[in-house]
TIROGU-767228 format. One record per residue: x, y, z of N, C-alpha, C in turn. Coordinates in nm, 3 decimals, decimal comma. Layout:
<nodes>
{nx->X | ny->Y | nz->Z | cax->X | cay->Y | caz->Z | cx->X | cy->Y | cz->Z} .
...
</nodes>
This chain:
<nodes>
{nx->-4,218 | ny->16,218 | nz->20,838 | cax->-4,240 | cay->16,120 | caz->20,742 | cx->-4,282 | cy->16,163 | cz->20,636} .
{nx->-4,203 | ny->16,146 | nz->20,498 | cax->-4,262 | cay->16,208 | caz->20,373 | cx->-4,303 | cy->16,109 | cz->20,294} .
{nx->-4,419 | ny->16,174 | nz->20,214 | cax->-4,466 | cay->16,072 | caz->20,117 | cx->-4,401 | cy->16,097 | cz->19,982} .
{nx->-4,430 | ny->15,981 | nz->19,904 | cax->-4,367 | cay->15,971 | caz->19,758 | cx->-4,434 | cy->16,093 | cz->19,693} .
{nx->-4,353 | ny->16,126 | nz->19,580 | cax->-4,408 | cay->16,245 | caz->19,512 | cx->-4,539 | cy->16,217 | cz->19,428} .
{nx->-4,555 | ny->16,097 | nz->19,377 | cax->-4,663 | cay->16,065 | caz->19,315 | cx->-4,795 | cy->16,060 | cz->19,426} .
{nx->-4,770 | ny->16,003 | nz->19,528 | cax->-4,881 | cay->16,038 | caz->19,627 | cx->-4,940 | cy->16,174 | cz->19,644} .
{nx->-4,829 | ny->16,252 | nz->19,667 | cax->-4,835 | cay->16,396 | caz->19,691 | cx->-4,923 | cy->16,460 | cz->19,573} .
{nx->-4,880 | ny->16,424 | nz->19,452 | cax->-4,972 | cay->16,493 | caz->19,348 | cx->-5,075 | cy->16,436 | cz->19,326} .
{nx->-5,119 | ny->16,311 | nz->19,357 | cax->-5,258 | cay->16,239 | caz->19,365 | cx->-5,342 | cy->16,316 | cz->19,487} .
{nx->-5,269 | ny->16,359 | nz->19,609 | cax->-5,353 | cay->16,441 | caz->19,707 | cx->-5,362 | cy->16,578 | cz->19,657} .
{nx->-5,301 | ny->16,631 | nz->19,604 | cax->-5,319 | cay->16,765 | caz->19,549 | cx->-5,427 | cy->16,758 | cz->19,469} .
{nx->-5,428 | ny->16,674 | nz->19,368 | cax->-5,514 | cay->16,652 | caz->19,258 | cx->-5,670 | cy->16,646 | cz->19,333} .
{nx->-5,661 | ny->16,554 | nz->19,439 | cax->-5,778 | cay->16,518 | caz->19,525 | cx->-5,853 | cy->16,659 | cz->19,561} .
{nx->-5,772 | ny->16,739 | nz->19,628 | cax->-5,817 | cay->16,857 | caz->19,681 | cx->-5,863 | cy->16,947 | cz->19,615} .
{nx->-5,817 | ny->16,938 | nz->19,468 | cax->-5,876 | cay->17,025 | caz->19,365 | cx->-6,005 | cy->16,986 | cz->19,287} .
{nx->-6,063 | ny->16,877 | nz->19,331 | cax->-6,150 | cay->16,805 | caz->19,269 | cx->-6,306 | cy->16,876 | cz->19,348} .
{nx->-6,405 | ny->16,892 | nz->19,266 | cax->-6,515 | cay->16,950 | caz->19,327 | cx->-6,613 | cy->16,844 | cz->19,384} .
{nx->-6,678 | ny->16,861 | nz->19,496 | cax->-6,749 | cay->16,766 | caz->19,583 | cx->-6,807 | cy->16,666 | cz->19,480} .
{nx->-6,879 | ny->16,701 | nz->19,368 | cax->-6,955 | cay->16,606 | caz->19,289 | cx->-6,869 | cy->16,486 | cz->19,224} .
{nx->-6,734 | ny->16,529 | nz->19,185 | cax->-6,649 | cay->16,464 | caz->19,132 | cx->-6,585 | cy->16,361 | cz->19,232} .
{nx->-6,562 | ny->16,412 | nz->19,373 | cax->-6,508 | cay->16,311 | caz->19,489 | cx->-6,618 | cy->16,221 | cz->19,510} .
{nx->-6,746 | ny->16,249 | nz->19,509 | cax->-6,857 | cay->16,160 | caz->19,523 | cx->-6,863 | cy->16,064 | cz->19,402} .
{nx->-6,864 | ny->16,114 | nz->19,294 | cax->-6,858 | cay->16,016 | caz->19,192 | cx->-6,735 | cy->15,902 | cz->19,187} .
{nx->-6,638 | ny->15,947 | nz->19,210 | cax->-6,499 | cay->15,863 | caz->19,230 | cx->-6,517 | cy->15,753 | cz->19,336} .
{nx->-6,591 | ny->15,819 | nz->19,444 | cax->-6,600 | cay->15,726 | caz->19,577 | cx->-6,695 | cy->15,630 | cz->19,553} .
{nx->-6,798 | ny->15,642 | nz->19,463 | cax->-6,891 | cay->15,550 | caz->19,400 | cx->-6,804 | cy->15,475 | cz->19,318} .
{nx->-6,764 | ny->15,488 | nz->19,230 | cax->-6,684 | cay->15,397 | caz->19,143 | cx->-6,581 | cy->15,306 | cz->19,205} .
{nx->-6,511 | ny->15,376 | nz->19,307 | cax->-6,417 | cay->15,274 | caz->19,389 | cx->-6,513 | cy->15,207 | cz->19,471} .
{nx->-6,634 | ny->15,225 | nz->19,539 | cax->-6,710 | cay->15,130 | caz->19,586 | cx->-6,758 | cy->15,024 | cz->19,488} .
{nx->-6,793 | ny->15,058 | nz->19,378 | cax->-6,863 | cay->14,964 | caz->19,293 | cx->-6,741 | cy->14,840 | cz->19,245} .
{nx->-6,604 | ny->14,930 | nz->19,232 | cax->-6,490 | cay->14,810 | caz->19,200 | cx->-6,464 | cy->14,715 | cz->19,315} .
{nx->-6,473 | ny->14,780 | nz->19,451 | cax->-6,441 | cay->14,695 | caz->19,530 | cx->-6,557 | cy->14,592 | cz->19,572} .
{nx->-6,694 | ny->14,626 | nz->19,548 | cax->-6,807 | cay->14,544 | caz->19,548 | cx->-6,773 | cy->14,416 | cz->19,430} .
{nx->-6,737 | ny->14,466 | nz->19,314 | cax->-6,728 | cay->14,352 | caz->19,219 | cx->-6,606 | cy->14,248 | cz->19,279} .
{nx->-6,491 | ny->14,303 | nz->19,301 | cax->-6,387 | cay->14,250 | caz->19,332 | cx->-6,433 | cy->14,132 | cz->19,452} .
{nx->-6,516 | ny->14,175 | nz->19,565 | cax->-6,572 | cay->14,091 | caz->19,682 | cx->-6,649 | cy->14,004 | cz->19,601} .
{nx->-6,738 | ny->14,021 | nz->19,520 | cax->-6,831 | cay->13,917 | caz->19,456 | cx->-6,736 | cy->13,840 | cz->19,377} .
{nx->-6,657 | ny->13,858 | nz->19,299 | cax->-6,570 | cay->13,780 | caz->19,214 | cx->-6,496 | cy->13,696 | cz->19,295} .
{nx->-6,437 | ny->13,732 | nz->19,392 | cax->-6,347 | cay->13,654 | caz->19,479 | cx->-6,407 | cy->13,571 | cz->19,614} .
{nx->-6,515 | ny->13,636 | nz->19,661 | cax->-6,565 | cay->13,557 | caz->19,770 | cx->-6,694 | cy->13,510 | cz->19,737} .
{nx->-6,809 | ny->13,584 | nz->19,728 | cax->-6,929 | cay->13,543 | caz->19,696 | cx->-6,984 | cy->13,430 | cz->19,575} .
{nx->-6,919 | ny->13,479 | nz->19,486 | cax->-6,959 | cay->13,393 | caz->19,357 | cx->-6,927 | cy->13,240 | cz->19,368} .
{nx->-6,784 | ny->13,212 | nz->19,391 | cax->-6,748 | cay->13,083 | caz->19,409 | cx->-6,818 | cy->13,011 | cz->19,547} .
{nx->-6,864 | ny->13,092 | nz->19,639 | cax->-6,923 | cay->13,003 | caz->19,766 | cx->-7,078 | cy->12,984 | cz->19,704} .
{nx->-7,127 | ny->13,060 | nz->19,633 | cax->-7,270 | cay->13,043 | caz->19,596 | cx->-7,259 | cy->12,922 | cz->19,464} .
{nx->-7,162 | ny->12,918 | nz->19,390 | cax->-7,161 | cay->12,794 | caz->19,310 | cx->-7,149 | cy->12,686 | cz->19,375} .
{nx->-7,052 | ny->12,682 | nz->19,502 | cax->-7,026 | cay->12,566 | caz->19,551 | cx->-7,159 | cy->12,505 | cz->19,612} .
{nx->-7,231 | ny->12,631 | nz->19,663 | cax->-7,374 | cay->12,584 | caz->19,728 | cx->-7,451 | cy->12,514 | cz->19,638} .
{nx->-7,491 | ny->12,590 | nz->19,498 | cax->-7,570 | cay->12,530 | caz->19,425 | cx->-7,543 | cy->12,376 | cz->19,373} .
{nx->-7,421 | ny->12,352 | nz->19,364 | cax->-7,371 | cay->12,201 | caz->19,337 | cx->-7,364 | cy->12,101 | cz->19,434} .
{nx->-7,384 | ny->12,156 | nz->19,589 | cax->-7,351 | cay->12,073 | caz->19,685 | cx->-7,460 | cy->11,951 | cz->19,689} .
{nx->-7,598 | ny->11,970 | nz->19,642 | cax->-7,690 | cay->11,866 | caz->19,657 | cx->-7,648 | cy->11,744 | cz->19,548} .
{nx->-7,619 | ny->11,800 | nz->19,445 | cax->-7,602 | cay->11,717 | caz->19,328 | cx->-7,460 | cy->11,643 | cz->19,384} .
{nx->-7,356 | ny->11,685 | nz->19,425 | cax->-7,245 | cay->11,614 | caz->19,437 | cx->-7,268 | cy->11,524 | cz->19,565} .
{nx->-7,363 | ny->11,569 | nz->19,666 | cax->-7,375 | cay->11,494 | caz->19,784 | cx->-7,463 | cy->11,346 | cz->19,720} .
{nx->-7,542 | ny->11,396 | nz->19,635 | cax->-7,618 | cay->11,261 | caz->19,583 | cx->-7,526 | cy->11,142 | cz->19,515} .
{nx->-7,433 | ny->11,218 | nz->19,425 | cax->-7,340 | cay->11,134 | caz->19,359 | cx->-7,247 | cy->11,072 | cz->19,453} .
{nx->-7,198 | ny->11,122 | nz->19,568 | cax->-7,116 | cay->11,073 | caz->19,661 | cx->-7,180 | cy->10,952 | cz->19,746} .
{nx->-7,320 | ny->10,997 | nz->19,781 | cax->-7,397 | cay->10,889 | caz->19,830 | cx->-7,418 | cy->10,761 | cz->19,755} .
{nx->-7,443 | ny->10,768 | nz->19,624 | cax->-7,447 | cay->10,691 | caz->19,528 | cx->-7,303 | cy->10,575 | cz->19,527} .
{nx->-7,200 | ny->10,653 | nz->19,529 | cax->-7,054 | cay->10,579 | caz->19,502 | cx->-7,063 | cy->10,508 | cz->19,676} .
{nx->-7,099 | ny->10,556 | nz->19,758 | cax->-7,090 | cay->10,518 | caz->19,872 | cx->-7,158 | cy->10,374 | cz->19,903} .
{nx->-7,278 | ny->10,395 | nz->19,852 | cax->-7,368 | cay->10,262 | caz->19,875 | cx->-7,313 | cy->10,156 | cz->19,754} .
{nx->-7,267 | ny->10,202 | nz->19,660 | cax->-7,180 | cay->10,098 | caz->19,538 | cx->-7,100 | cy->10,050 | cz->19,638} .
{nx->-6,973 | ny->10,101 | nz->19,692 | cax->-6,870 | cay->10,048 | caz->19,760 | cx->-6,925 | cy->9,990 | cz->19,893} .
{nx->-7,041 | ny->10,003 | nz->19,955 | cax->-7,066 | cay->9,911 | caz->20,067 | cx->-7,119 | cy->9,773 | cz->19,992} .
{nx->-7,186 | ny->9,780 | nz->19,905 | cax->-7,232 | cay->9,639 | caz->19,817 | cx->-7,130 | cy->9,577 | cz->19,776} .
{nx->-6,991 | ny->9,634 | nz->19,728 | cax->-6,872 | cay->9,576 | caz->19,695 | cx->-6,836 | cy->9,496 | cz->19,834} .
{nx->-6,823 | ny->9,595 | nz->19,946 | cax->-6,764 | cay->9,528 | caz->20,045 | cx->-6,834 | cy->9,406 | cz->20,101} .
{nx->-6,965 | ny->9,424 | nz->20,116 | cax->-7,026 | cay->9,295 | caz->20,136 | cx->-7,040 | cy->9,162 | cz->20,059} .
{nx->-7,006 | ny->9,197 | nz->19,916 | cax->-6,999 | cay->9,099 | caz->19,818 | cx->-6,849 | cy->9,043 | cz->19,844} .
{nx->-6,753 | ny->9,121 | nz->19,875 | cax->-6,591 | cay->9,050 | caz->19,919 | cx->-6,629 | cy->9,002 | cz->20,032} .
{nx->-6,680 | ny->9,029 | nz->20,150 | cax->-6,685 | cay->8,978 | caz->20,278 | cx->-6,737 | cy->8,857 | cz->20,254} .
{nx->-6,862 | ny->8,814 | nz->20,182 | cax->-6,922 | cay->8,688 | caz->20,162 | cx->-6,840 | cy->8,608 | cz->20,066} .
{nx->-6,741 | ny->8,640 | nz->19,980 | cax->-6,649 | cay->8,565 | caz->19,912 | cx->-6,550 | cy->8,529 | cz->20,014} .
{nx->-6,487 | ny->8,572 | nz->20,100 | cax->-6,388 | cay->8,553 | caz->20,193 | cx->-6,431 | cy->8,462 | cz->20,277} .
{nx->-6,578 | ny->8,463 | nz->20,312 | cax->-6,649 | cay->8,375 | caz->20,429 | cx->-6,667 | cy->8,249 | cz->20,359} .
{nx->-6,667 | ny->8,218 | nz->20,238 | cax->-6,699 | cay->8,096 | caz->20,155 | cx->-6,596 | cy->7,990 | cz->20,173} .
{nx->-6,624 | ny->7,854 | nz->20,185 | cax->-6,524 | cay->7,773 | caz->20,252 | cx->-6,450 | cy->7,753 | cz->20,098} .
{nx->-6,296 | ny->7,713 | nz->20,113 | cax->-6,212 | cay->7,714 | caz->20,006 | cx->-6,250 | cy->7,590 | cz->19,914} .
{nx->-6,245 | ny->7,594 | nz->19,790 | cax->-6,287 | cay->7,493 | caz->19,692 | cx->-6,135 | cy->7,429 | cz->19,658} .
{nx->-6,152 | ny->7,276 | nz->19,650 | cax->-6,049 | cay->7,216 | caz->19,599 | cx->-6,037 | cy->7,229 | cz->19,459} .
{nx->-5,919 | ny->7,177 | nz->19,417 | cax->-5,889 | cay->7,201 | caz->19,255 | cx->-5,992 | cy->7,139 | cz->19,175} .
{nx->-6,025 | ny->7,010 | nz->19,187 | cax->-6,138 | cay->6,950 | caz->19,129 | cx->-6,288 | cy->7,016 | cz->19,117} .
{nx->-6,305 | ny->7,053 | nz->19,236 | cax->-6,465 | cay->7,121 | caz->19,226 | cx->-6,441 | cy->7,255 | cz->19,154} .
{nx->-6,327 | ny->7,319 | nz->19,173 | cax->-6,329 | cay->7,466 | caz->19,094 | cx->-6,321 | cy->7,413 | cz->18,932} .
{nx->-6,247 | ny->7,311 | nz->18,913 | cax->-6,228 | cay->7,269 | caz->18,759 | cx->-6,376 | cy->7,212 | cz->18,721} .
{nx->-6,437 | ny->7,175 | nz->18,803 | cax->-6,590 | cay->7,129 | caz->18,764 | cx->-6,674 | cy->7,250 | cz->18,736} .
{nx->-6,673 | ny->7,328 | nz->18,836 | cax->-6,748 | cay->7,467 | caz->18,844 | cx->-6,703 | cy->7,533 | cz->18,701} .
{nx->-6,574 | ny->7,555 | nz->18,690 | cax->-6,547 | cay->7,654 | caz->18,563 | cx->-6,595 | cy->7,578 | cz->18,440} .
{nx->-6,557 | ny->7,461 | nz->18,427 | cax->-6,621 | cay->7,359 | caz->18,305 | cx->-6,755 | cy->7,394 | cz->18,287} .
{nx->-6,843 | ny->7,385 | nz->18,388 | cax->-6,981 | cay->7,376 | caz->18,376 | cx->-7,024 | cy->7,534 | cz->18,354} .
{nx->-6,953 | ny->7,637 | nz->18,395 | cax->-6,979 | cay->7,778 | caz->18,350 | cx->-6,959 | cy->7,802 | cz->18,219} .
{nx->-6,835 | ny->7,728 | nz->18,183 | cax->-6,791 | cay->7,763 | caz->18,029 | cx->-6,890 | cy->7,696 | cz->17,943} .
{nx->-6,924 | ny->7,564 | nz->17,945 | cax->-7,035 | cay->7,509 | caz->17,873 | cx->-7,179 | cy->7,560 | cz->17,858} .
{nx->-7,202 | ny->7,613 | nz->17,996 | cax->-7,354 | cay->7,673 | caz->18,000 | cx->-7,358 | cy->7,814 | cz->17,960} .
{nx->-7,238 | ny->7,906 | nz->17,982 | cax->-7,270 | cay->8,044 | caz->17,950 | cx->-7,219 | cy->8,065 | cz->17,806} .
{nx->-7,070 | ny->8,026 | nz->17,777 | cax->-7,024 | cay->8,058 | caz->17,649 | cx->-7,039 | cy->7,939 | cz->17,546} .
{nx->-7,087 | ny->7,820 | nz->17,581 | cax->-7,116 | cay->7,726 | caz->17,466 | cx->-7,000 | cy->7,694 | cz->17,379} .
{nx->-7,032 | ny->7,682 | nz->17,253 | cax->-6,939 | cay->7,658 | caz->17,139 | cx->-6,834 | cy->7,761 | cz->17,103} .
{nx->-6,858 | ny->7,882 | nz->17,156 | cax->-6,750 | cay->8,008 | caz->17,165 | cx->-6,629 | cy->7,975 | cz->17,236} .
{nx->-6,653 | ny->7,910 | nz->17,327 | cax->-6,524 | cay->7,882 | caz->17,398 | cx->-6,474 | cy->7,750 | cz->17,414} .
{nx->-6,341 | ny->7,719 | nz->17,424 | cax->-6,256 | cay->7,597 | caz->17,424 | cx->-6,181 | cy->7,574 | cz->17,560} .
{nx->-6,198 | ny->7,494 | nz->17,641 | cax->-6,120 | cay->7,512 | caz->17,758 | cx->-5,995 | cy->7,398 | cz->17,768} .
{nx->-5,874 | ny->7,429 | nz->17,787 | cax->-5,761 | cay->7,342 | caz->17,813 | cx->-5,684 | cy->7,364 | cz->17,955} .
{nx->-5,645 | ny->7,264 | nz->17,999 | cax->-5,573 | cay->7,284 | caz->18,130 | cx->-5,412 | cy->7,277 | cz->18,102} .
{nx->-5,347 | ny->7,332 | nz->18,194 | cax->-5,218 | cay->7,354 | caz->18,212 | cx->-5,162 | cy->7,364 | cz->18,341} .
{nx->-5,141 | ny->7,256 | nz->18,446 | cax->-5,104 | cay->7,262 | caz->18,579 | cx->-5,232 | cy->7,311 | cz->18,648} .
{nx->-5,218 | ny->7,431 | nz->18,721 | cax->-5,320 | cay->7,493 | caz->18,798 | cx->-5,387 | cy->7,593 | cz->18,714} .
{nx->-5,351 | ny->7,612 | nz->18,600 | cax->-5,437 | cay->7,741 | caz->18,524 | cx->-5,502 | cy->7,646 | cz->18,427} .
{nx->-5,605 | ny->7,726 | nz->18,394 | cax->-5,692 | cay->7,681 | caz->18,251 | cx->-5,696 | cy->7,790 | cz->18,164} .
{nx->-5,680 | ny->7,755 | nz->18,053 | cax->-5,678 | cay->7,846 | caz->17,933 | cx->-5,806 | cy->7,825 | cz->17,851} .
{nx->-5,865 | ny->7,930 | nz->17,830 | cax->-5,996 | cay->7,940 | caz->17,758 | cx->-5,979 | cy->8,022 | cz->17,651} .
{nx->-5,995 | ny->7,936 | nz->17,508 | cax->-5,985 | cay->8,014 | caz->17,394 | cx->-6,107 | cy->8,053 | cz->17,346} .
{nx->-6,133 | ny->8,204 | nz->17,338 | cax->-6,269 | cay->8,240 | caz->17,281 | cx->-6,267 | cy->8,270 | cz->17,144} .
{nx->-6,382 | ny->8,240 | nz->17,055 | cax->-6,391 | cay->8,273 | caz->16,924 | cx->-6,542 | cy->8,327 | cz->16,915} .
{nx->-6,559 | ny->8,438 | nz->16,890 | cax->-6,674 | cay->8,520 | caz->16,869 | cx->-6,770 | cy->8,499 | cz->16,989} .
{nx->-6,715 | ny->8,512 | nz->17,104 | cax->-6,816 | cay->8,491 | caz->17,247 | cx->-6,870 | cy->8,649 | cz->17,253} .
{nx->-6,998 | ny->8,624 | nz->17,262 | cax->-7,069 | cay->8,751 | caz->17,301 | cx->-7,032 | cy->8,822 | cz->17,418} .
{nx->-7,019 | ny->8,965 | nz->17,446 | cax->-6,974 | cay->9,049 | caz->17,548 | cx->-7,063 | cy->9,032 | cz->17,660} .
{nx->-7,206 | ny->8,999 | nz->17,638 | cax->-7,280 | cay->8,997 | caz->17,777 | cx->-7,239 | cy->8,851 | cz->17,835} .
{nx->-7,238 | ny->8,737 | nz->17,741 | cax->-7,192 | cay->8,621 | caz->17,794 | cx->-7,052 | cy->8,588 | cz->17,868} .
{nx->-6,969 | ny->8,655 | nz->17,804 | cax->-6,832 | cay->8,660 | caz->17,877 | cx->-6,841 | cy->8,742 | cz->17,999} .
{nx->-6,909 | ny->8,850 | nz->18,011 | cax->-6,910 | cay->8,936 | caz->18,142 | cx->-6,997 | cy->8,829 | cz->18,246} .
{nx->-7,093 | ny->8,768 | nz->18,186 | cax->-7,172 | cay->8,648 | caz->18,275 | cx->-7,094 | cy->8,546 | cz->18,351} .
{nx->-6,987 | ny->8,499 | nz->18,242 | cax->-6,912 | cay->8,398 | caz->18,253 | cx->-6,812 | cy->8,435 | cz->18,349} .
{nx->-6,722 | ny->8,557 | nz->18,352 | cax->-6,662 | cay->8,610 | caz->18,443 | cx->-6,699 | cy->8,606 | cz->18,577} .
{nx->-6,827 | ny->8,622 | nz->18,603 | cax->-6,894 | cay->8,645 | caz->18,751 | cx->-6,922 | cy->8,500 | cz->18,788} .
{nx->-6,954 | ny->8,393 | nz->18,704 | cax->-6,970 | cay->8,287 | caz->18,752 | cx->-6,821 | cy->8,229 | cz->18,773} .
{nx->-6,709 | ny->8,238 | nz->18,699 | cax->-6,603 | cay->8,215 | caz->18,740 | cx->-6,546 | cy->8,246 | cz->18,849} .
{nx->-6,570 | ny->8,350 | nz->18,885 | cax->-6,535 | cay->8,445 | caz->19,004 | cx->-6,584 | cy->8,363 | cz->19,115} .
{nx->-6,735 | ny->8,362 | nz->19,134 | cax->-6,804 | cay->8,335 | caz->19,235 | cx->-6,832 | cy->8,151 | cz->19,251} .
{nx->-6,830 | ny->8,082 | nz->19,152 | cax->-6,855 | cay->7,952 | caz->19,170 | cx->-6,712 | cy->7,866 | cz->19,162} .
{nx->-6,646 | ny->7,920 | nz->19,069 | cax->-6,508 | cay->7,819 | caz->19,067 | cx->-6,405 | cy->7,892 | cz->19,145} .
{nx->-6,414 | ny->8,003 | nz->19,213 | cax->-6,327 | cay->8,095 | caz->19,284 | cx->-6,195 | cy->8,106 | cz->19,205} .
{nx->-6,199 | ny->8,120 | nz->19,068 | cax->-6,092 | cay->8,155 | caz->18,981 | cx->-6,090 | cy->8,288 | cz->18,946} .
{nx->-5,953 | ny->8,318 | nz->18,920 | cax->-5,947 | cay->8,481 | caz->18,863 | cx->-5,854 | cy->8,482 | cz->18,766} .
{nx->-5,874 | ny->8,582 | nz->18,665 | cax->-5,787 | cay->8,590 | caz->18,561 | cx->-5,654 | cy->8,619 | cz->18,576} .
{nx->-5,551 | ny->8,521 | nz->18,524 | cax->-5,422 | cay->8,548 | caz->18,545 | cx->-5,359 | cy->8,635 | cz->18,432} .
{nx->-5,423 | ny->8,600 | nz->18,328 | cax->-5,372 | cay->8,688 | caz->18,167 | cx->-5,507 | cy->8,684 | cz->18,111} .
{nx->-5,474 | ny->8,793 | nz->18,016 | cax->-5,599 | cay->8,813 | caz->17,928 | cx->-5,548 | cy->8,869 | cz->17,773} .
{nx->-5,570 | ny->8,810 | nz->17,682 | cax->-5,537 | cay->8,872 | caz->17,558 | cx->-5,681 | cy->8,845 | cz->17,459} .
{nx->-5,741 | ny->8,965 | nz->17,471 | cax->-5,859 | cay->8,954 | caz->17,402 | cx->-5,885 | cy->9,084 | cz->17,295} .
{nx->-5,953 | ny->9,046 | nz->17,209 | cax->-5,966 | cay->9,131 | caz->17,104 | cx->-6,119 | cy->9,137 | cz->17,054} .
{nx->-6,138 | ny->9,278 | nz->17,062 | cax->-6,278 | cay->9,300 | caz->17,055 | cx->-6,330 | cy->9,318 | cz->16,884} .
{nx->-6,415 | ny->9,243 | nz->16,858 | cax->-6,445 | cay->9,234 | caz->16,715 | cx->-6,610 | cy->9,277 | cz->16,688} .
{nx->-6,631 | ny->9,335 | nz->16,599 | cax->-6,767 | cay->9,364 | caz->16,578 | cx->-6,851 | cy->9,283 | cz->16,503} .
{nx->-6,951 | ny->9,229 | nz->16,529 | cax->-7,025 | cay->9,125 | caz->16,455 | cx->-7,170 | cy->9,198 | cz->16,434} .
{nx->-7,230 | ny->9,203 | nz->16,316 | cax->-7,342 | cay->9,240 | caz->16,288 | cx->-7,460 | cy->9,176 | cz->16,366} .
{nx->-7,469 | ny->9,034 | nz->16,381 | cax->-7,569 | cay->8,969 | caz->16,415 | cx->-7,562 | cy->8,959 | cz->16,554} .
{nx->-7,457 | ny->8,986 | nz->16,628 | cax->-7,448 | cay->8,954 | caz->16,782 | cx->-7,534 | cy->9,046 | cz->16,851} .
{nx->-7,606 | ny->9,015 | nz->16,962 | cax->-7,669 | cay->9,132 | caz->17,040 | cx->-7,587 | cy->9,224 | cz->17,124} .
{nx->-7,606 | ny->9,354 | nz->17,077 | cax->-7,485 | cay->9,451 | caz->17,112 | cx->-7,384 | cy->9,471 | cz->17,013} .
{nx->-7,367 | ny->9,387 | nz->16,899 | cax->-7,304 | cay->9,412 | caz->16,811 | cx->-7,156 | cy->9,396 | cz->16,812} .
{nx->-7,105 | ny->9,334 | nz->16,951 | cax->-6,950 | cay->9,310 | caz->16,986 | cx->-6,954 | cy->9,165 | cz->17,024} .
{nx->-6,850 | ny->9,089 | nz->16,974 | cax->-6,792 | cay->8,977 | caz->17,041 | cx->-6,651 | cy->8,982 | cz->17,066} .
{nx->-6,591 | ny->8,904 | nz->17,163 | cax->-6,479 | cay->8,893 | caz->17,198 | cx->-6,389 | cy->8,750 | cz->17,126} .
{nx->-6,256 | ny->8,761 | nz->17,105 | cax->-6,180 | cay->8,663 | caz->17,050 | cx->-6,050 | cy->8,676 | cz->17,114} .
{nx->-6,003 | ny->8,547 | nz->17,142 | cax->-5,869 | cay->8,584 | caz->17,223 | cx->-5,856 | cy->8,457 | cz->17,330} .
{nx->-5,751 | ny->8,476 | nz->17,435 | cax->-5,725 | cay->8,360 | caz->17,516 | cx->-5,754 | cy->8,426 | cz->17,662} .
{nx->-5,808 | ny->8,347 | nz->17,773 | cax->-5,828 | cay->8,402 | caz->17,903 | cx->-5,759 | cy->8,295 | cz->17,993} .
{nx->-5,663 | ny->8,320 | nz->18,069 | cax->-5,603 | cay->8,228 | caz->18,137 | cx->-5,636 | cy->8,227 | cz->18,302} .
{nx->-5,697 | ny->8,139 | nz->18,351 | cax->-5,750 | cay->8,149 | caz->18,502 | cx->-5,672 | cy->8,061 | cz->18,561} .
{nx->-5,636 | ny->8,135 | nz->18,692 | cax->-5,586 | cay->8,078 | caz->18,792 | cx->-5,676 | cy->8,017 | cz->18,876} .
{nx->-5,667 | ny->7,859 | nz->18,884 | cax->-5,738 | cay->7,792 | caz->19,002 | cx->-5,656 | cy->7,758 | cz->19,108} .
{nx->-5,725 | ny->7,717 | nz->19,211 | cax->-5,678 | cay->7,651 | caz->19,337 | cx->-5,573 | cy->7,546 | cz->19,313} .
{nx->-5,464 | ny->7,559 | nz->19,418 | cax->-5,359 | cay->7,476 | caz->19,404 | cx->-5,418 | cy->7,302 | cz->19,428} .
{nx->-5,345 | ny->7,231 | nz->19,365 | cax->-5,394 | cay->7,067 | caz->19,363 | cx->-5,357 | cy->7,038 | cz->19,514} .
</nodes>
């Protein structure tokens, strides 16, 4: 088996080197090998190890949040079904109590159309929760525009129309 000429020339050059030069080249090759091992194997593993605790805490928090949502969904599923009239009363009550004069409720079939004019963001969020839990209605359509109001808490209000689906009659 014959070696390529380039290998033969390197082998010849290696035999001509002094012992000190061979030692230095060996140390340089060892340093390169250690650097490559560090960059490809050890550094990524250590970085993963350093961030593992933080990632585990984030994942635990997400798991707790998902479990809470699962419990809430199961509680909603176990509630007795509301009739149309009870759902409409609950939605009307929530609209009057939470949104007050910033909302107007109109009925069309089994859908309630809520027209918002300058509704504060926190009141709208609270109203949506009440509509889902108490009236068991869900948004079928939403055409909302965020408006910045200097006097409103949080500085934002909502204008537009929400169409809520109520239980069938």
